[in-house]
Each structure stands twice: as C-alpha cells, then as structure tokens.
C-alpha positions in Angstrom: -17.0 22.9 8.5 -14.5 24.8 7.2 -10.7 23.4 7.8 -8.2 26.2 7.3 -4.4 24.7 6.0 -1.4 26.8 6.0 1.7 25.9 4.3 4.5 26.4 6.7 8.7 26.7 5.7 11.2 23.7 6.1 12.5 25.4 9.0 9.4 24.9 10.9 9.0 21.5 9.7 12.3 20.5 11.1 11.7 22.1 14.5 8.4 20.0 15.1 9.2 16.7 17.3 6.6 14.3 18.7 5.6 10.8 20.0 7.4 9.4 23.0 6.8 5.8 21.4 10.8 5.5 21.2 11.4 5.9 25.0 8.3 3.8 25.5 9.7 0.9 23.6 13.0 1.1 25.0 11.5 0.9 28.7 9.6 -2.1 27.7 12.7 -3.6 26.2 14.6 -3.1 29.4 11.7 -4.6 31.3 11.6 -7.5 29.6 14.9 -8.2 29.8 15.0 -7.8 33.5 11.9 -10.3 34.0 13.5 -13.0 31.6 16.5 -12.8 33.5 15.3 -13.0 37.1 12.9 -15.7 35.5 16.1 -17.6 34.4 17.9 -17.2 37.9 14.5 -18.2 39.8 14.7 -21.7 37.8 18.0 -22.5 38.5 17.9 -21.8 42.5 14.2 -23.0 42.9 13.6 -25.5 40.0 10.2 -27.3 39.9 8.6 -30.2 38.3 6.0 -29.3 35.7 2.9 -30.6 36.3 
C-alpha cells in the first residue's frame, strides 16, 4: 500500500474548512434551554407530588 503525501501551500490550507460541530452544539444548547424552560413553566402550572 502506497500513500502519496503532497505539500500544499498556506493559502490552500487557509481555504480548507470543515466540521459542522459548532452548529450542532449551538442547536443542542438551544433545544436544551427550551426544554428546561418548558419544564419550569409546566412545574408551576401543573404541580404534582413526588411519589
């Protein structure tokens, strides 16, 4: 098995972008906040006993 490695210029390295993890993390954070706030509102409007 032969692996060819090419050296690329700094300009090409700066143009490389990747990963959508940032947007995924932001989306998960927003969804978590919405669920948490809705749980607080539900707790005030419909209180129940702890069994």
